[in-house]
C-alpha positions as MATLAB code, in Angstrom:
seq = 'MRQNEFMSSGFSAFAHFWQQYWNQPSQSRQHPRDEAFFNQTGPRGQYRTAAKFDFSYHPCPFDGPLESAKVILCLANPKYSDLPGSEEHKNRIIAGMRDGRSPLPDDWMPFYKKTFNSFLKEGLGEEELKSKFAIFNICAYASENMNGPEVAHAAGLPSTWAAQNYLRDVLIPRAQQTGQSDDVYLIFLRKHQLWGVTEGFPGHIEIVRGRERGGVIPQETAKRVMKWLRPKSSRGYSSLKHEPSTRKSVNLKLPNMQPTINLENSNYFKHALQKIAILSNSAEKDLRRLALETIPSELLDYLSKVMTELQKLEVRPYQNRGSSTLVPEFVRELERRNYQNFGELIDWIYKNKNPKDSYLPFGERKYGDLGSYSNYLNFCDREKVRLAEHQKRQQEQERDAQERRAIRKAAHLTKQNRAKD';
ca = [
       0.000    0.000    0.000;
       1.411    3.357   -1.004;
       2.036    5.704    1.897;
       0.060    8.531    0.299;
      -2.809    6.392   -1.024;
      -5.335    8.050    1.250;
      -3.943   11.570    1.200;
      -5.576   14.546   -0.528;
      -8.380   12.583   -2.157;
     -10.491   12.461    1.016;
     -13.107    9.755    1.376;
     -12.775    8.624   -2.241;
      -9.559    6.655   -1.754;
     -10.847    5.010    1.437;
     -14.040    4.038   -0.380;
     -11.961    2.742   -3.299;
     -10.023    0.508   -0.901;
     -13.234   -1.080    0.384;
     -14.758   -1.270   -3.082;
     -12.097   -3.879   -3.801;
     -13.870   -6.099   -1.271;
     -17.333   -5.542   -2.751;
     -16.046   -6.108   -6.301;
     -14.277   -9.396   -5.633;
     -15.911  -12.367   -7.390;
     -15.444  -14.805   -4.487;
     -17.792  -15.181   -1.521;
     -14.998  -14.451    0.937;
     -15.884  -12.307    3.953;
     -12.331  -10.950    4.087;
     -10.862   -8.019    2.220;
      -8.519   -9.296   -0.553;
      -5.559   -7.521    1.045;
      -6.355   -9.049    4.448;
      -6.718  -12.662    3.318;
      -3.005  -13.456    3.362;
      -2.819  -12.274    6.984;
      -5.790  -14.371    8.065;
      -4.239  -17.421    6.383;
      -0.847  -16.861    7.989;
       0.944  -19.788    9.609;
       4.038  -19.756   11.783;
       4.661  -17.401   14.732;
       1.910  -15.013   13.711;
      -0.553  -17.866   13.321;
      -1.057  -18.098   17.080;
      -2.859  -14.747   17.051;
      -4.973  -15.779   14.070;
      -6.001  -18.989   15.839;
      -6.794  -17.266   19.121;
      -8.626  -14.313   17.537;
     -12.320  -15.129   17.253;
     -13.630  -12.978   14.419;
     -17.080  -13.818   13.067;
     -16.957  -14.129    9.276;
     -20.678  -14.752    9.020;
     -20.949  -11.031    8.377;
     -19.490   -8.659    5.838;
     -16.676   -6.498    7.212;
     -18.117   -3.140    8.243;
     -15.566   -0.316    8.529;
     -18.219    2.268    9.447;
     -21.905    2.852   10.177;
     -23.750    5.777    8.633;
     -22.642    8.771    6.547;
     -18.917    8.706    7.319;
     -18.126   10.977    4.369;
     -20.435   13.818    5.440;
     -20.987   13.236    9.188;
     -20.279   16.099   11.564;
     -19.683   13.881   14.611;
     -17.761   10.619   14.308;
     -17.496    8.106   17.153;
     -14.354    5.974   16.814;
     -14.863    2.475   18.215;
     -13.154   -0.923   18.065;
     -15.125   -3.273   15.811;
     -18.700   -4.407   15.159;
     -20.710   -6.802   17.320;
     -23.975   -8.078   15.872;
     -25.223  -10.650   18.389;
     -27.275   -8.025   20.251;
     -28.861   -6.524   17.123;
     -32.261   -7.633   15.781;
     -32.753   -9.542   12.553;
     -31.330  -12.546   10.774;
     -27.766  -12.894    9.574;
     -28.905  -12.265    6.004;
     -30.834   -9.165    7.046;
     -27.858   -7.742    8.924;
     -25.608   -8.332    5.914;
     -28.042   -6.419    3.702;
     -27.885   -3.474    6.110;
     -24.072   -3.548    6.119;
     -23.972   -3.596    2.320;
     -26.411   -0.685    2.192;
     -24.054    1.577    4.178;
     -20.968    1.060    2.022;
     -21.284    4.339    0.071;
     -20.480    6.462    3.141;
     -23.479    8.748    2.566;
     -26.386    6.601    3.777;
     -27.847    7.584    7.181;
     -27.653    5.328   10.201;
     -30.112    2.467    9.539;
     -33.523    2.541   11.225;
     -33.361   -1.134   12.173;
     -30.425   -0.500   14.484;
     -31.668    2.747   16.015;
     -32.131    1.194   19.504;
     -28.374    0.543   19.585;
     -27.528    4.028   18.299;
     -29.915    5.672   20.758;
     -28.243    3.813   23.605;
     -24.763    4.729   22.375;
     -25.631    8.403   21.844;
     -28.081    8.667   24.759;
     -26.179   11.561   26.320;
     -26.700   13.524   23.080;
     -30.427   12.774   23.044;
     -30.616   14.226   26.544;
     -29.119   17.430   25.131;
     -31.913   17.748   22.593;
     -30.497   15.822   19.627;
     -33.306   14.591   17.367;
     -33.447   11.153   15.778;
     -33.252   12.473   12.195;
     -30.259   14.632   13.076;
     -28.615   11.626   14.727;
     -29.113    9.514   11.605;
     -27.810   12.143    9.166;
     -24.980   13.852   11.083;
     -23.473   11.083   13.238;
     -21.375    8.105   12.138;
     -19.445    5.264   13.769;
     -15.929    4.483   12.561;
     -14.426    1.058   13.398;
     -10.654    0.590   13.567;
     -11.254   -3.107   12.760;
     -13.984   -3.938   10.257;
     -14.454   -7.562   11.316;
     -17.096   -8.533   13.872;
     -16.418  -10.366   17.133;
     -18.034  -10.827   20.520;
     -15.004   -9.260   22.193;
     -12.013   -7.221   21.096;
      -9.357   -8.459   23.478;
      -5.643   -9.247   23.221;
      -5.704  -11.843   20.399;
      -8.144   -9.821   18.298;
      -6.191   -6.600   18.820;
      -2.875   -8.284   18.061;
      -4.207   -9.715   14.808;
      -6.087   -6.582   13.754;
      -2.989   -4.426   14.233;
      -1.311   -5.994   11.195;
      -4.247   -5.962    8.778;
      -4.076   -3.665    5.727;
      -7.712   -2.723    6.366;
      -6.679   -1.425    9.791;
      -3.893    0.587    8.175;
      -6.475    2.016    5.773;
      -8.614    3.204    8.690;
      -5.575    4.694   10.437;
      -4.479    6.495    7.272;
      -7.925    7.923    6.630;
      -8.055    9.108   10.238;
      -4.636   10.783   10.158;
      -4.668   12.218    6.652;
      -8.305   13.296    6.390;
     -10.356   13.279    9.599;
      -7.848   14.699   12.092;
      -6.970   17.663    9.816;
     -10.705   18.316    9.396;
     -11.194   18.167   13.182;
      -8.381   20.669   13.697;
      -9.696   23.344   11.354;
     -12.148   26.012   12.462;
     -14.907   27.845   10.690;
     -15.046   25.494    7.721;
     -18.127   23.686    6.464;
     -16.438   20.281    6.369;
     -14.972   20.358    9.867;
     -15.798   17.413   12.092;
     -15.825   16.410   15.764;
     -14.002   13.160   16.630;
     -14.709   11.131   19.780;
     -12.442    8.174   20.603;
     -14.142    5.757   22.953;
     -12.372    2.411   22.404;
      -8.953    0.968   21.465;
      -7.086    4.267   21.577;
      -3.730    2.554   21.154;
      -4.875    0.736   18.035;
      -6.160    4.018   16.649;
      -2.784    5.564   17.524;
      -4.215    8.504   19.498;
      -3.752    9.977   22.945;
      -4.556   13.190   24.789;
      -2.971   16.380   23.465;
      -4.482   16.807   20.001;
      -5.622   20.374   19.316;
      -9.033   20.941   17.779;
     -12.306   19.089   18.157;
     -10.874   15.747   19.252;
     -11.881   14.025   22.495;
     -10.202   10.986   24.023;
     -12.684    9.346   26.411;
     -11.171    6.958   28.981;
     -12.796    4.468   31.310;
     -15.984    3.999   29.281;
     -14.783    1.236   26.955;
     -16.995   -1.576   28.215;
     -20.201    0.360   28.680;
     -19.754    2.326   25.465;
     -21.351    5.369   27.081;
     -20.335    8.873   26.077;
     -20.050   11.212   29.099;
     -22.678   13.928   29.409;
     -19.969   16.600   29.572;
     -18.650   15.466   26.188;
     -22.152   15.548   24.714;
     -22.644   19.117   25.995;
     -19.408   20.308   24.356;
     -20.167   18.585   21.058;
     -23.750   19.885   20.914;
     -22.580   23.416   21.669;
     -20.174   23.090   18.732;
     -22.791   21.453   16.490;
     -25.751   23.764   17.131;
     -24.376   26.913   15.415;
     -23.713   24.786   12.342;
     -27.254   23.426   12.359;
     -28.690   26.921   12.499;
     -26.689   28.284    9.584;
     -26.885   25.204    7.362;
     -24.152   23.755    5.208;
     -24.406   25.692    1.986;
     -20.861   27.046    2.261;
     -17.925   24.824    1.382;
     -14.306   24.740    2.363;
     -13.328   25.619   -1.206;
     -15.906   28.297   -1.840;
     -16.628   29.660   -5.301;
     -14.975   32.961   -6.095;
     -16.964   35.987   -4.942;
     -15.314   38.366   -7.413;
     -18.568   38.556   -9.365;
     -22.228   37.809   -8.712;
     -23.391   34.511  -10.175;
     -26.941   33.577  -11.127;
     -26.472   29.870  -11.790;
     -29.289   27.971  -13.464;
     -28.834   24.325  -12.526;
     -28.999   21.885  -15.427;
     -31.689   19.244  -15.624;
     -30.781   15.832  -14.249;
     -31.692   12.284  -15.135;
     -35.120   11.154  -13.835;
     -33.460    9.062  -11.111;
     -32.046   12.179   -9.416;
     -34.115   14.317   -7.063;
     -33.609   17.881   -8.255;
     -34.995   19.292   -5.010;
     -32.290   17.573   -2.945;
     -29.934   20.392   -1.996;
     -27.627   17.874   -0.312;
     -27.014   16.319   -3.718;
     -25.819   19.653   -5.117;
     -23.685   20.151   -1.998;
     -22.211   16.684   -2.479;
     -21.480   17.507   -6.132;
     -19.608   20.666   -5.152;
     -17.667   18.782   -2.497;
     -16.532   16.288   -5.121;
     -15.399   19.172   -7.345;
     -13.452   20.616   -4.403;
     -11.710   17.278   -3.793;
     -10.818   16.790   -7.436;
      -9.708   20.397   -7.924;
      -7.151   19.977   -5.142;
      -5.931   16.509   -6.134;
      -2.767   17.405   -7.988;
      -1.664   13.805   -8.484;
      -3.199   12.066  -11.473;
      -3.449    8.703   -9.697;
      -5.352   10.229   -6.779;
      -7.793   11.937   -9.137;
      -8.316    8.621  -10.873;
      -9.120    6.933   -7.529;
     -11.592    9.698   -6.749;
     -13.256    9.549  -10.163;
     -13.723    5.791  -10.025;
     -15.893    6.073   -6.902;
     -18.251    8.755   -8.279;
     -21.527    7.430   -9.784;
     -22.036    8.120  -13.474;
     -25.140   10.258  -12.842;
     -23.141   12.481  -10.496;
     -20.303   12.834  -13.023;
     -22.943   13.864  -15.578;
     -24.228   16.466  -13.127;
     -20.751   17.729  -12.241;
     -19.946   18.188  -15.920;
     -23.052   20.319  -16.426;
     -22.542   22.411  -13.299;
     -18.913   23.160  -14.186;
     -19.887   23.982  -17.783;
     -22.459   26.499  -16.553;
     -19.895   28.129  -14.274;
     -17.397   28.322  -17.135;
     -20.003   29.936  -19.387;
     -20.439   32.637  -16.741;
     -16.642   33.066  -16.723;
     -16.485   32.068  -13.065;
     -13.542   30.044  -11.832;
     -15.054   28.247   -8.831;
     -11.771   26.921   -7.419;
      -8.343   28.472   -7.494;
      -6.415   25.351   -8.485;
      -8.382   24.028  -11.428;
     -11.294   25.185  -13.552;
     -13.883   23.668  -15.874;
     -11.481   23.357  -18.800;
      -9.481   20.749  -16.889;
     -12.145   19.102  -14.731;
     -14.953   18.624  -17.250;
     -12.753   16.700  -19.730;
     -11.742   14.320  -16.931;
     -15.397   13.679  -16.101;
     -16.239   13.253  -19.794;
     -13.375   10.827  -20.481;
     -14.311    8.747  -17.424;
     -17.921    8.513  -18.609;
     -16.730    7.600  -22.102;
     -14.572    4.852  -20.593;
     -17.624    3.493  -18.754;
     -19.773    3.540  -21.928;
     -22.247    5.766  -20.086;
     -25.673    5.291  -21.672;
     -26.466    9.022  -21.837;
     -22.990   10.031  -23.000;
     -24.162   11.398  -26.378;
     -26.839   13.539  -24.737;
     -24.286   14.952  -22.274;
     -21.833   15.899  -25.050;
     -24.605   17.575  -27.060;
     -25.619   19.498  -23.912;
     -22.067   20.719  -23.272;
     -21.574   21.821  -26.878;
     -24.859   23.723  -26.733;
     -24.350   25.371  -23.340;
     -20.597   25.937  -22.984;
     -18.868   29.287  -23.202;
     -18.313   29.958  -26.946;
     -14.841   31.261  -26.105;
     -13.825   27.937  -24.557;
     -12.322   25.720  -27.246;
     -11.240   23.014  -24.790;
     -14.652   21.703  -23.737;
     -15.891   19.029  -23.660;
     -12.866   16.797  -24.367;
      -9.934   18.978  -23.277;
      -8.414   19.372  -26.761;
      -8.864   22.275  -29.154;
      -9.379   20.003  -32.155;
     -12.697   18.837  -30.658;
     -13.817   22.226  -29.343;
     -15.809   23.487  -32.339;
     -17.409   20.259  -33.565;
     -20.793   21.266  -32.195;
     -22.391   17.872  -31.559;
     -21.756   14.304  -30.530;
     -22.461   12.985  -34.032;
     -19.857   15.372  -35.448;
     -17.437   14.142  -32.799;
     -17.999   10.530  -33.853;
     -17.529   11.440  -37.534;
     -14.356   13.350  -36.670;
     -13.026   10.344  -34.729;
     -13.776    8.069  -37.694;
     -11.889   10.412  -40.013;
      -9.035   10.551  -37.518;
      -8.869    6.748  -37.469;
      -8.689    6.661  -41.264;
      -6.101    9.429  -41.320;
      -4.049    7.693  -38.628;
      -4.234    4.364  -40.453;
      -3.089    6.032  -43.681;
      -0.320    7.823  -41.805;
       0.860    4.567  -40.229;
       0.736    2.880  -43.642;
       2.882    5.665  -45.141;
       5.315    5.383  -42.245;
       5.596    1.624  -42.758;
       6.172    2.097  -46.499;
       8.776    4.770  -45.835;
      10.484    2.513  -43.321;
      10.546   -0.372  -45.827;
      11.981    1.945  -48.492;
      14.590    3.182  -46.034;
      15.544   -0.394  -45.117;
      15.882   -1.317  -48.793;
      18.088    1.725  -49.421;
      20.241    0.864  -46.416;
      20.546   -2.729  -47.671;
      21.550   -1.534  -51.162;
      24.132    0.864  -49.734;
      25.526   -1.836  -47.475;
      25.761   -4.304  -50.355;
      27.486   -1.715  -52.527;
      29.910   -0.944  -49.723;
      30.759   -4.623  -49.250;
      31.247   -5.069  -52.996;
      33.598   -2.102  -53.070;
      35.589   -3.500  -50.144;
      35.921   -6.925  -51.818;
      37.145   -5.361  -55.052;
      39.712   -3.339  -53.155;
      41.079   -6.533  -51.591;
      41.368   -8.229  -54.994;
];
C-alpha cells in the first residue's frame, strides 16, 4: 500500500479501498488484502487462531454517513449478536451503508440511541442523529469481544492501516480546522492505542477513557459537542471549504438531471460541489483517478453540467483548477464506462458551454468546435482513417529506407571486396 494512497483525495480513496472487497468475485468475507494475513501460519498464526472474528458477516468499517458526518465516534469493531434480525438481514444493512453517505439504519436505532443517549438528553433529534453522526471502526471484522488476540491480529491488517491512514490524513486535519463547512468532531471511545491517538491533540478531538466496556459517552462530552454542532445546524451547510470565487455575482441555473435524481435535494448539489473541491485539489493524477472511479455516473454527468455552466459565466469556482481541466476528466471517465447518456451529455455541453472555450468538452482544441456528438464521432472516424493512412505511409517509408540501407551496405561490401582483390 502506497504511503500517500489516502492523502488529498479524502473519502474517495478510502471508499476505493473497500470497493475492492465488494467487487471481488469470491464469496470471501475478508478483504482481498487481508486474506493473506488471516491465512498466515508460523509465529503469527497463534494470534490468528486465538482471535475469534465472526466471518458470518461482511466487514463493516463504518456505520452511517462517514463521508459527510459532523460527529464521528471511533470504536473498536462491530458486534452483531445483540442486534435484531437474521444474519442475512444484517448483511443487507451492512452492504447498504458502504457508500459512506447513507444515514444510520432505522433497524439498528435502539443501539444508536443507547450509544448516543447523552446527546439525546441534550436535545439531539433522531433524524439529526441519523444524518450527522457516524461510527468508525478501527477493525472492520465482527467479534463478541475485542481483546488481546483480536487486537494483536487486527494491528497488522491492511484494512486497519487504511482506517488509520484515513483518520490521520483526512479526519484529524478536518477536526483541527475552524470555521469550515467540512470540519468534524471526533470522539475516541475504544482501542485508543490501536487508533494511535492519545490526549494532546488540538481541535475538536476528544479521548474518552474508562468507558470502553459500557460504550457510554459522558454527558460533559455531549454538551461540548452539541454546543459546537448547534451553530452549524442553524446556519446550514451551503458554504464549502473551497468556496466559489466571490469576485462577481453569479446567477447559476442548474442543469436538468436524469429522472433518477431528485432535483430538489440540496444535499445532492452540496455533495457535487464537495466532489469538485476534492478533485480540484488533487494534484496527483493517480489520486484523481481513484476519486473519479468512486463517483456514480449520474453524479459525473451532473458535475460536468454544473462546471460547464460556471465556465459559461466566466467564473472560476476553485483556485487550483477550472472547468477546462475538470470537465474533460469527467467526460473521459464517462466515455470509458460507456455511459448510456454520454451522447446527450456531449450535445448538452456543446450547446451550453462558453463559446470562447475551445477546450470543452474533451480537453483538446481540435474537438472544441465540432458542435455535436455525431460530429465528434464522424471526426473520430476520419481521424482513425487518417491515422491508419499515416501509419501505412510510415511503414512504407520505413521499408523503403531499409531497402536503401541494404543496397548501400551491399554496394559498400562489394567495393571492399574489389579493393582486396
